[in-house]
C-alpha positions as CSV (number, residue, x, y, z in Angstrom):
1,M,15.4,-6.4,0.7
2,I,16.9,-5.9,-2.8
3,N,19.6,-8.3,-3.7
4,R,21.8,-6.1,-5.9
5,E,24.1,-9.0,-6.8
6,D,21.3,-10.6,-8.8
7,N,20.9,-7.4,-10.9
8,P,22.8,-6.2,-14.0
9,S,24.8,-3.1,-13.2
10,F,22.6,-0.8,-15.3
11,L,19.5,-1.8,-13.2
12,N,21.4,-1.0,-10.0
13,D,22.4,2.4,-11.5
14,F,18.7,3.0,-12.2
15,L,17.7,2.1,-8.6
16,D,20.4,4.5,-7.3
17,Y,19.0,7.2,-9.5
18,S,15.4,6.5,-8.4
19,S,16.4,6.6,-4.7
20,T,18.5,9.7,-4.7
21,I,17.3,11.9,-7.6
22,L,13.6,10.9,-7.8
23,N,13.4,10.4,-4.0
24,K,11.4,7.2,-4.3
25,S,10.3,5.4,-1.2
26,P,11.8,1.9,-0.2
27,N,8.5,0.3,-1.2
28,T,8.5,1.8,-4.6
29,M,12.2,0.7,-5.0
30,K,11.2,-2.9,-4.3
31,E,8.4,-2.7,-6.8
32,Y,10.7,-1.3,-9.5
33,N,13.3,-4.0,-8.8
34,Y,10.7,-6.8,-8.8
35,D,8.9,-5.6,-12.0
36,I,12.0,-4.9,-14.0
37,N,13.7,-8.2,-12.9
38,H,10.6,-10.1,-14.0
39,F,10.6,-8.3,-17.3
40,L,14.4,-9.0,-17.9
41,R,13.9,-12.7,-17.2
42,F,11.1,-12.8,-19.8
43,I,13.3,-11.0,-22.3
44,K,16.1,-13.6,-21.9
45,Y,13.5,-16.3,-22.5
46,K,12.0,-14.5,-25.5
47,F,15.4,-13.8,-27.0
48,S,16.3,-17.5,-26.7
49,M,18.9,-16.8,-24.1
50,A,17.3,-18.9,-21.4
51,N,14.8,-21.7,-20.9
52,M,11.5,-21.6,-19.0
53,D,11.1,-24.3,-16.4
54,D,7.7,-26.1,-16.4
55,E,7.5,-25.9,-12.6
56,T,9.3,-22.7,-11.6
57,G,8.6,-20.7,-14.7
58,L,11.1,-17.8,-15.1
59,S,12.1,-17.6,-11.4
60,K,15.5,-19.4,-12.0
61,V,16.5,-17.3,-15.0
62,I,19.7,-15.3,-14.2
63,V,19.8,-11.7,-15.4
64,N,22.9,-10.2,-13.9
65,D,24.8,-11.1,-17.1
66,L,22.6,-9.1,-19.4
67,T,24.3,-6.3,-21.3
68,L,22.9,-3.0,-22.7
69,D,23.4,-4.4,-26.2
70,T,20.5,-6.8,-25.5
71,I,18.4,-4.1,-23.8
72,A,18.9,-1.9,-26.9
73,K,17.2,-4.6,-29.1
74,I,13.9,-4.5,-27.1
75,Q,10.9,-3.3,-29.1
76,L,7.4,-2.3,-28.1
77,E,6.2,-5.8,-29.3
78,D,8.4,-7.4,-26.7
79,I,6.8,-5.4,-23.9
80,H,3.4,-6.4,-25.3
81,A,4.4,-10.0,-25.3
82,F,5.5,-9.7,-21.6
83,L,2.2,-8.2,-20.6
84,G,0.4,-10.9,-22.5
85,Y,2.5,-13.5,-20.6
86,M,1.6,-11.9,-17.3
87,K,-2.1,-11.9,-18.1
88,E,-2.1,-15.5,-19.4
89,T,0.2,-17.1,-16.8
90,F,-0.7,-15.2,-13.7
91,S,-4.2,-13.8,-14.6
92,S,-2.8,-10.4,-13.9
93,K,-5.4,-7.7,-13.6
94,P,-5.2,-4.3,-15.4
95,A,-4.1,-2.6,-12.2
96,T,-1.1,-5.0,-11.9
97,L,-0.2,-4.6,-15.6
98,S,-0.4,-0.8,-15.2
99,R,2.0,-0.9,-12.3
100,K,4.5,-2.9,-14.4
101,I,4.1,-0.5,-17.3
102,S,4.8,2.4,-15.0
103,S,8.0,0.7,-13.8
104,L,9.2,0.0,-17.3
105,R,8.4,3.5,-18.5
106,V,10.6,5.1,-15.8
107,F,13.3,2.5,-16.4
108,F,13.6,3.1,-20.2
109,Q,13.2,6.8,-19.7
110,Y,16.3,6.7,-17.5
111,L,18.3,4.5,-20.0
112,C,17.3,6.4,-23.1
113,N,16.7,10.0,-22.2
114,K,18.6,10.6,-19.0
115,T,21.8,8.6,-19.6
116,K,21.7,8.0,-23.4
117,R,22.7,4.4,-22.8
118,I,20.3,3.0,-25.4
119,P,19.3,4.8,-28.7
120,N,15.5,4.2,-28.6
121,N,12.9,4.1,-25.9
122,P,10.5,1.1,-26.6
123,C,7.9,2.6,-24.2
124,I,7.2,5.7,-26.3
125,D,3.9,4.4,-27.7
126,L,3.1,2.0,-24.9
127,E,-0.5,2.4,-23.7
128,T,-1.9,1.7,-20.3
129,P,-4.7,-0.9,-19.9
130,K,-8.1,0.6,-19.3
131,L,-9.0,0.3,-15.7
132,G,-12.6,-0.5,-14.8
133,K,-13.8,1.6,-11.9
134,R,-14.6,-0.7,-8.9
135,L,-16.4,0.5,-5.8
136,P,-14.3,0.0,-2.7
137,K,-15.3,-2.5,-0.1
138,Y,-15.8,-1.1,3.4
139,L,-17.2,-1.9,6.8
140,S,-20.6,-0.5,7.9
141,L,-20.8,1.8,10.9
142,E,-22.1,-1.1,13.0
143,Q,-19.3,-3.4,11.9
144,S,-16.7,-0.7,12.6
145,Q,-18.1,-0.2,16.1
146,K,-18.0,-3.9,16.8
147,L,-14.4,-4.2,15.6
148,L,-13.4,-1.4,17.9
149,Q,-15.2,-3.0,20.8
150,V,-13.6,-6.4,20.2
151,S,-10.1,-5.0,19.7
152,Q,-9.9,-3.4,23.2
153,T,-11.0,-6.6,25.0
154,P,-8.0,-8.3,26.7
155,P,-7.4,-11.9,25.8
156,P,-8.3,-14.8,28.1
157,A,-5.9,-15.1,31.1
158,T,-4.3,-18.3,29.9
159,H,-0.6,-19.2,30.0
160,G,1.5,-17.7,27.3
161,N,-1.0,-15.0,26.3
162,H,0.2,-11.4,26.1
163,D,-2.2,-8.5,26.7
164,N,-1.7,-6.4,23.5
165,S,-5.3,-5.1,23.6
166,S,-4.3,-1.4,24.2
167,R,-1.8,-1.6,21.2
168,N,-4.3,-3.4,18.9
169,F,-7.1,-1.0,19.9
170,A,-4.9,2.0,19.1
171,I,-4.0,0.4,15.7
172,I,-7.6,-0.3,14.7
173,T,-8.6,3.2,16.0
174,L,-6.1,5.0,13.9
175,F,-7.0,3.0,10.8
176,L,-10.7,3.6,11.2
177,N,-10.5,7.3,12.2
178,C,-7.6,8.5,10.0
179,G,-7.7,6.3,6.9
180,M,-3.9,6.0,6.9
181,R,-2.0,3.4,4.9
182,L,-0.3,0.3,6.4
183,S,3.2,1.6,5.7
184,E,2.3,5.0,7.3
185,L,1.1,3.4,10.5
186,V,4.0,1.1,10.8
187,G,6.4,4.0,10.2
188,I,5.1,6.3,13.0
189,N,7.6,7.4,15.5
190,I,6.6,8.9,18.9
191,K,8.4,12.2,18.0
192,D,6.1,12.4,14.9
193,I,3.2,13.1,17.2
194,D,2.4,16.6,18.4
195,F,0.4,15.9,21.6
196,S,-0.5,19.5,22.2
197,E,-1.7,20.2,18.7
198,K,-3.2,16.7,18.4
199,K,-1.6,15.8,15.1
200,L,1.1,13.6,13.6
201,N,3.2,13.6,10.5
202,V,3.4,10.5,8.3
203,I,5.5,9.6,5.2
204,G,3.0,8.5,2.5
205,K,3.1,7.3,-1.0
206,G,5.9,8.7,-3.1
207,N,7.9,9.5,0.0
208,K,5.6,12.6,0.6
209,E,5.1,13.9,4.1
210,R,1.6,15.0,5.2
211,T,-0.1,15.9,8.4
212,I,-2.9,13.9,10.0
213,Y,-5.1,15.4,12.7
214,L,-6.0,13.2,15.6
215,N,-9.5,13.3,17.2
216,K,-10.3,12.5,20.8
217,A,-10.6,8.7,20.2
218,C,-7.2,8.6,18.6
219,M,-5.5,10.6,21.3
220,E,-7.0,8.6,24.1
221,A,-6.1,5.3,22.4
222,I,-2.5,6.4,21.8
223,N,-2.0,7.8,25.4
224,N,-3.5,4.6,26.9
225,Y,-1.1,2.5,24.9
226,L,1.9,4.6,25.8
227,D,0.9,4.5,29.5
228,N,-0.2,0.9,29.9
229,G,0.8,-1.2,26.8
230,R,4.0,-0.1,25.2
231,P,7.1,-1.8,26.8
232,K,9.3,0.4,28.9
233,E,12.4,-1.7,28.9
234,G,14.3,-4.1,26.6
235,I,13.4,-2.2,23.4
236,K,15.7,-2.9,20.5
237,F,18.0,0.1,19.9
238,E,16.9,0.8,16.3
239,S,13.2,0.7,17.4
240,R,13.4,2.9,20.5
241,N,11.5,5.7,18.7
242,A,8.8,3.5,17.1
243,L,5.3,4.0,18.3
244,F,4.0,0.5,17.8
245,L,6.2,-2.4,19.0
246,S,5.9,-6.1,18.6
247,E,6.3,-8.7,21.4
248,Q,10.0,-8.9,20.4
249,R,10.2,-5.2,21.4
250,K,11.0,-3.9,18.0
251,R,9.1,-1.9,15.4
252,I,6.0,-3.8,14.4
253,S,6.1,-5.2,10.9
254,N,3.5,-4.9,8.1
255,R,2.8,-8.6,8.4
256,T,2.2,-8.5,12.1
257,V,-0.3,-5.6,11.6
258,Q,-2.0,-7.6,8.9
259,Y,-2.3,-10.6,11.2
260,I,-3.7,-8.4,14.0
261,V,-6.4,-6.9,11.8
262,K,-7.3,-10.4,10.4
263,E,-7.6,-11.8,14.0
264,E,-9.7,-8.9,15.2
265,L,-12.0,-9.1,12.2
266,Q,-12.5,-12.8,13.0
267,L,-13.3,-12.1,16.6
268,A,-15.8,-9.4,15.5
269,G,-17.5,-12.0,13.3
270,I,-16.4,-10.3,10.1
271,D,-15.0,-12.4,7.2
272,P,-11.3,-11.5,7.0
273,N,-11.1,-12.9,3.5
274,K,-13.4,-10.0,2.3
275,Y,-11.8,-7.2,4.3
276,S,-8.1,-6.3,4.8
277,V,-6.0,-3.5,6.3
278,H,-6.6,-1.4,3.1
279,K,-10.3,-1.9,3.4
280,L,-10.1,-0.2,6.8
281,R,-8.7,2.8,4.9
282,H,-11.7,2.7,2.6
283,T,-14.0,2.4,5.6
284,A,-12.6,5.5,7.3
285,A,-13.0,7.5,4.0
286,T,-16.5,6.3,3.4
287,L,-17.7,7.0,7.0
288,M,-16.2,10.5,6.9
289,Y,-17.9,11.2,3.6
290,K,-21.2,9.6,4.5
291,Y,-21.6,10.9,8.1
292,G,-19.2,13.9,8.3
293,N,-20.3,15.9,5.3
294,V,-16.6,16.2,4.4
295,D,-15.6,18.2,1.3
296,I,-14.1,15.9,-1.4
297,R,-11.0,18.1,-1.5
298,A,-10.5,17.9,2.2
299,L,-10.9,14.1,2.0
300,Q,-8.3,14.0,-0.8
301,E,-5.8,15.9,1.4
302,L,-6.5,13.7,4.4
303,L,-6.0,10.5,2.4
304,G,-2.9,11.7,0.6
305,H,-4.3,11.1,-2.9
306,E,-2.3,12.8,-5.6
307,S,-5.4,12.9,-8.0
308,I,-8.9,14.0,-7.0
309,S,-10.2,11.2,-9.3
310,T,-8.9,8.6,-6.9
311,T,-10.8,10.2,-4.0
312,E,-14.0,10.5,-6.1
313,I,-14.7,6.7,-5.7
314,Y,-16.1,7.6,-2.3
315,T,-18.8,9.8,-3.8
316,H,-20.3,6.8,-5.5
317,V,-20.5,4.3,-2.6
318,D,-23.4,5.6,-0.6
319,N,-26.4,3.9,-2.2
320,E,-28.5,4.9,0.9
321,Q,-28.1,8.6,0.0
322,I,-29.0,7.9,-3.6
323,R,-32.2,6.0,-2.4
324,N,-33.1,8.9,-0.1
325,A,-32.6,11.4,-2.9
326,V,-35.1,9.5,-5.1
327,E,-37.6,9.1,-2.2
328,S,-37.4,12.8,-1.5
329,N,-38.4,13.7,-5.0
330,P,-41.7,15.7,-4.6
331,L,-43.3,13.5,-7.3
332,S,-42.6,10.3,-5.4
333,K,-46.0,10.3,-3.8
334,E,-48.0,11.2,-7.0
């Protein structure tokens, strides 16, 4: 939840513009607000308008009194200093710094080019840190099968336990078969599912809608949950259309899904500190590429990647195929 009272008016104007004109998703709006707030607190400190607390850092610095006169004084060097502070104080990785740079670029583009509120854009020559390509972590086929097996097992019949096995199994099944994002799964409404055509529509990154096709395992898991696991009464009014519900009979939260996945990983004997919800997305993509002979463009469409380069990481993860290719060389026996 964004507390607009803590923001200067020009930041709230930017958020309104991003939401309505740029059609940014609520998650992106939160990121914008967090990143720009953090930057503005640093600017007040750098411009000697506030002090940094030894224990709380910049968290107590107030920015709602900032004026555009101060913003107009910001130079490229000030942004570099902020990025240096982030790296030194929080050990921020290049990916984190890149996200903050992206937020600042859109923000200053709005202030300088769209609304002409400041004369110069300090981000004009701002470069993005070079990102080292990291291979995604993913579960093996055997680990994935074990996770599915464990997640559909009802809990011990002890007092206070709720049997959410059909719900948890459906969640794990969708993650491992469809490669959807956490926010996409949480946001599914029953009306989004076309049961006859075996597909559903999700709202992905950048507020973009895409279609995900459901295989037999997904359809059976969803139908079983709807028939035997999803509450029929007492559902909170605002959550009546949600597919996945919590024990409080409201739309399941991101945090609850993360907890479910962590718990199921532990029960399957898989280290939950190495694998997360997002790693299940990597797993789905890797298994489809490795065993399904899926075209890279089809995989891009399925995962909702804007750039093919993002999808291409899955073409580099299958060391077994590389080994087999070397072994199949006709000269290998010479």
